[in-house]
N, C-alpha and C positions, 0 to 999 in steps of 0.2 A: 908528508907522513905516509907510511906504507901499511896502514891497517885495513885498507879497503880490499877485501878478497872474498867476502861471502857472496853467495848467490843472491840475486835480486828477489825481494819479496813483493815488489811493486806489481799491482795488477796491470793488465794491458790498458793502454790509454783509452781505448773504446769503452772499457768498463768503468774507468775513472770518471768519464764525462757522460756516461749513459743517463737517460732520464731517471732511472731508478736511483742512481747515485746522487743526482742533483736533488731529487725529491727527499732523499734521506738527509742530505746536507741541510736543506731547508727546514726539515722537522727538528734537527738538532739545533739549528740557529734560532728557531722560533721559541724555544723553551724560555719562559720568563719574560718574553718581549711582546706578547700579544697586544698589550695596551699602548705600545709606542705608536705615535701617529704615522711615521714612515713605514713601519712594519704592517700596520693595519691597512694602509693604502696598497702596499704590495700584495697583501693577502686577499684583498678584494677581488683580484683576478690572478691568483697565484699560478693556476695551471697554464694560462697563456704566458705569464711572465717567466715561469720556469722553462717552458718549452722554447721560448726565444733564447733564453740564457744557454740552454743545452745546445741549441743549434749554433750559437756563436762560438761556444767552447769547442765543439766538434769540428767546426769549419776553420778554426784558427782566426776568426774575425773578432774575438772578444778583446775589448779594451777596458782597462781599469780606469775608473773615474777619479775625481778629486776627493778631498777630505774636509770634514768639518772639524775645526780646531777648538779645543777648550782646555782649561787647566784645572787640576785637582791638587789637593794636599794629601800626600800619602806616605809619610807625614810631610815630607818636603814637597814644594811645588813641582808638579810634573805636567808636561805637555802631552795631551792625548789627541790623537787624530782619528776621527771616526769616518769610516768609509760608508758608501751607500749600502742599502739592504742587498742589492744585487751583488755587489762586490764582496760583502761579508759572507754571503752564501758560498761564493767561490773560495773564500778563505777556509771555510769549513770543509769544503770538498777537497781542497789540496792538502789541508792538514790531515784529514782522514787517510789520504793516500800515502803521505810521506811518513807519518809517525811510526807505524809498525816496521817500516824498512830501516829507518835511521836509528830508532831507539836501541836496537840491539848492538850498534856500534859504540854506544856511549859507555863510559866507565861506570862502575857500580856506584861510585860516590859522587855522582852529579845528581842534584836533588830538586832542581827547579823545573816546574811544568812537565812532570813525568808521572805516569800512572804508577801508583804504589810508592811514591817518594814524598816530597813535600817538606815543609818546615819542621814538623814534629819529628820525622825520621832523621832529618839532618841534625837536630838537636841531640837525639839519642846517639847518633853516630859520633858526634863530638865527644860525648861522654865515654864511648867505647874506645876511641883513639886516645883520649886523655889517660884512661886507666891502663891501657896497653903500654904506652910509652913510659908512663911513670912507674910501671910495674906495681900497680896497686897503691900508688901514692907513696912509694918508697924512694923514688928518684925524682930529680927535677925534670919537669916536662916543659919544654919551650914551644911556643906557638908563634908562627909568622902569619899574620893576618893582613890581607890586602883587599882592595876592590878597584874596579876599573873606572877611570874617569869618563863621564858622559857615555855610558855603555851603549845604549840603543842608538844614540845619535852619532856614534863613531864607527858603526859597522860599515866596512868598505864593500861596495857592491861587487866590484871586479874580483876581489879576494874571495867573496862568498861564491860567485859563479865558478871560480876555479876549483873550489872544493866540491861543488855539486857536479862538475864535469867528470871528476874521477869516479863517480858512481854510475856514469853512463846512463843517465835518465833518458826516457823516450824524448825525442826532439820536440814533440808537440807539448808534452808536459813541461819540459824545460822552458819552452817559450812562454807558457802561462806564468811560471814562477818568475821569469825575468820581467814580465809585464807587471806583476804585482810589486816586485822589489823596486823597479824603476819608477813606479807611480809616486814615490816619495823620496825626498831628500831633506836632510836637516840643515846643517850649517852651509854646506856646499854641494853641488851636483855630484851624484854618484856615491854619496855617503849617508848612512842613517837608515834605520827601520822604525816605523811608527809603533808606539806602545799599544795603540788600539787594535792592531791586526792580530788575529789568532795565528796567522802564519808566522808572525814575528817570533812567537814562542818556540816553534820548532826550528826556525832558521837560526836564531841566536844559539841554540844548543848545538846545532850542526857546526856553526862557526867556532864556538868555544870548545868543542870536542877536539879541535886541533891542539889547543892549549892543554887540555886535559891529558891527551895522549903524550904530548911532549913532556909534561911534568912526571907522568907515571913511567913512560918507557925510556925516555932519554935521561931525565934527571934521577930516575929511580926513587922518587918520593913515595914511600909506601903509605904514609898516613896523610893523605891529601883529600880534602872534600871541598866541593864548590856548590854554592847556591846562587844562580844567576851571575852577578858580577862580584859577589863576595866569595873569597876562598881562604882556606887556612891549611897550613902544613905543620905537623907536629914532629918534634925530634928531641932526643936527649941532648943533642949537640948544638949549641947556639951558633958556633962557627959554621956548621954545615948549612944552616938556614941563611946565614949572612952570605955564604957563597952562592946559594941557589937564587937569591933575590935578583942580582943583576942579570943572570942567565934568563930568568923569566921575563924581566923587563925587555931584554933584547929580542927575545922570541916574539913577544906581543907586538913590539914596535915594527920589527922587520917583516913578520909573516902576516900579522892581522891588523896592522896599523892602529893598534890600541895602546893605551898608556895607563899604567898603574897610577892611581891618584897619589901624588907625593905626600899629601897631608893625612892619608889614611893607611899608611904602612906602620904596623905595630909588631914589635918583636918582644914578647914578654912571657913570663911563666904563667901557667894555669893558677898557681898559688896566689898570684897577684890579682887575678880576675881578668878574664878575657871576654870582651864585649862582642857577641856574635849573634846575629838574627834576633835582636831585641832582648836578649838575656845576657847577663854577666855570669860567666861560668867559672866555678871554683872546683877544686879536686873532689869535694864531697856533695856539692849542691850547686844550684843556679838560682839567681834572683833576677827579677824583672828590671830591665834598664830604667833609670829614672825618667828619661824622656818618654819611654813607652808607657810607663805608669801615669805620667801627667796627661799624655794624650788619651789614655783609656778613660780617666775620670772626666776629662773635658767632653769626650764623646758621650759618656753616660749622662752628663749634665744636660745635653741637648736631646738625648733619646734614651730614656730609662725604661723602655718596654721590657717585659719579662724575657722575651726572646733574645734581646740584646744583652741583658744581664747574664742570661744563661750561656750565651756565646763566650763572654769574657770569663765566666767561671770555668768553662771548658778549657780555654787557653791557659788559665792559671794552674790547671792541673799538671801542666808540663814543667813546673818548677816549684821551688820552695816559696810559696806565696800564701800561707795560711791566713795571715793578717789581712792581706788584700782581699782574699776571698770572703772573709768575714765582713769586711766593709761593704762589699757588694751585696752580701746577703742582708745586711742591715738596711741598705737602700731599698732592697726588694720588700723587706718586711714593712718599712714605712709606707711604701706605695700601697701594699695590701691593706694596711690599717686605714689609709685615707679612703680607699674604696669602700 
């Protein structure tokens, strides 16, 4: 791709790994984690620990350690790999350096792990695209919806490094990024990024920006939006979307070594209801996906504290869910009555 032409906004390497920057990264990392045993141990002598880390980074002797593996259901089972406190501070440090530089290269309609974006804005953008293509619901609006098979576990390290090389990063900074990336492999050596790393968030966006640019610049898809590994394209013309699909599949396979999940390719009209980011979207409204609703009430059954209920009420404000909101309010009222 030929979109890399802007001047670098990356600070000098010496500033990136200065003690001031390392301290700032530690303070960011520390938020909400003070009670964790490993964090408390590091904090007991954090000046000495941070000083050593800073010297290792500046001298090029830093080496990333291993990971503690565990599984979560979110809602499907996911493998999480947790790095040491020291390594997670480095993740914050590198993320803070990379994000401002790379974010300006990303397309407007990439919504995952970006400041000022997120799920709710993606949902609103879906509605904007639907209204625009359907000309205010006067024409048929087709949507091609896909996602990537085993997304994080399929990121090819060498392909990622090739993308980063075009940005001409400082050699020492690039060395640290390579050290972080190579610290983990999924199914086979040289492939995969861990879900638990903060750096993985920016790196997968850098990686998938290649695809975003291809879809927008080469395929000319005007109404395209992506959230992590889920993406949708809108068009009045069903045949146009059918033509685009194999071109996207070929690009992902040949350039990024990724595969669109064959069981999660949907080409349908908005009028029939499009399932995207936990909601089923129609021309005039959206309703909560059945599985999302079931998961919500299951979670409330295990934790019905007011803060949790309030959080779900806030989420439901983003769709047509009056009855669900009322059910949650009834649960809250019953709890108050018991008290």
